[in-house]
N, C-alpha and C positions, 0 to 999 in steps of 0.2 A: 504494500500500500504506500502511495506517495505521501511524503510529509506535507504539512501545510505550506511550507516554503516552496516546495516543488509544484504544488497545485497553483500557487500564486504566480510563480514564474510562467507556468503554462498559460494562465489567464492573461498574462502580460505579453503574450506572443512568443515566449521562449527566451532563453538566456541571451541569444544573439540579438534580440530586439531591445534589450534593456541597456541603456547608455549609462545611467546613474541610478542609485537607489540609496535612500537614507531613511532611518526611522525617526519619527518626530512624535513622541508621546503616544498618540493613539492611531497614527497613520503612517503609511509608507509613502514617501514622496519619491516619485520616479520620473525619469526622463526616458522616453522610448524613441526609437528611430522611426517607427511607423505606427501611429495611433490606430490605424484601421485593423491592426492585428490584435488589439486588446479586446478580450472577450469578457464583457461585464458580467454575464450570467455565470461564467466559469469562476470569476473572482468571488461572486456572491456564494456560489456553491462551495468554495474553499473557505468560507467563513467571513468574508468581508461584509460589513454592515452597510457600506456604500462605496461608490466610486465617483470621483470628481475628475472630469476630463477638461483640460484647457490646452488645446492643441496637442503637443507631444508631452506635456506635463500631466502626469496622472497621479492622483492621490487615492490610495486604497485605505479606507477606514476599517481598521481591524481590531482596535482595542489596545489594551495595555501591553500586549506581547509584540508590538510593532518593532521595537528595537532588537529583540532577539531574532525575529524573523528576518529583518533587514541584514543582520550579521550572517545568518545562514545563507541568504541569497548572495551576499558579497563573497562568501567562501566558495560558492558555485562559479562565480565569475572569475 
């Protein structure tokens, strides 16, 4: 079974689509190469409470485990 971080990476269009990621209290702030590859339904299925898209800047609201998940994703990069 995929980890929460792996599911979020998939929802963001894969590791190669993520340019930057950072945890910020309750959200993951990301910059992606291609926003059309972001699957909001997959992110919500992975546990996201919400997704905010502003061009290629994507915020994934996931709660207080945002920092450890960001660290896990950075390790994958």
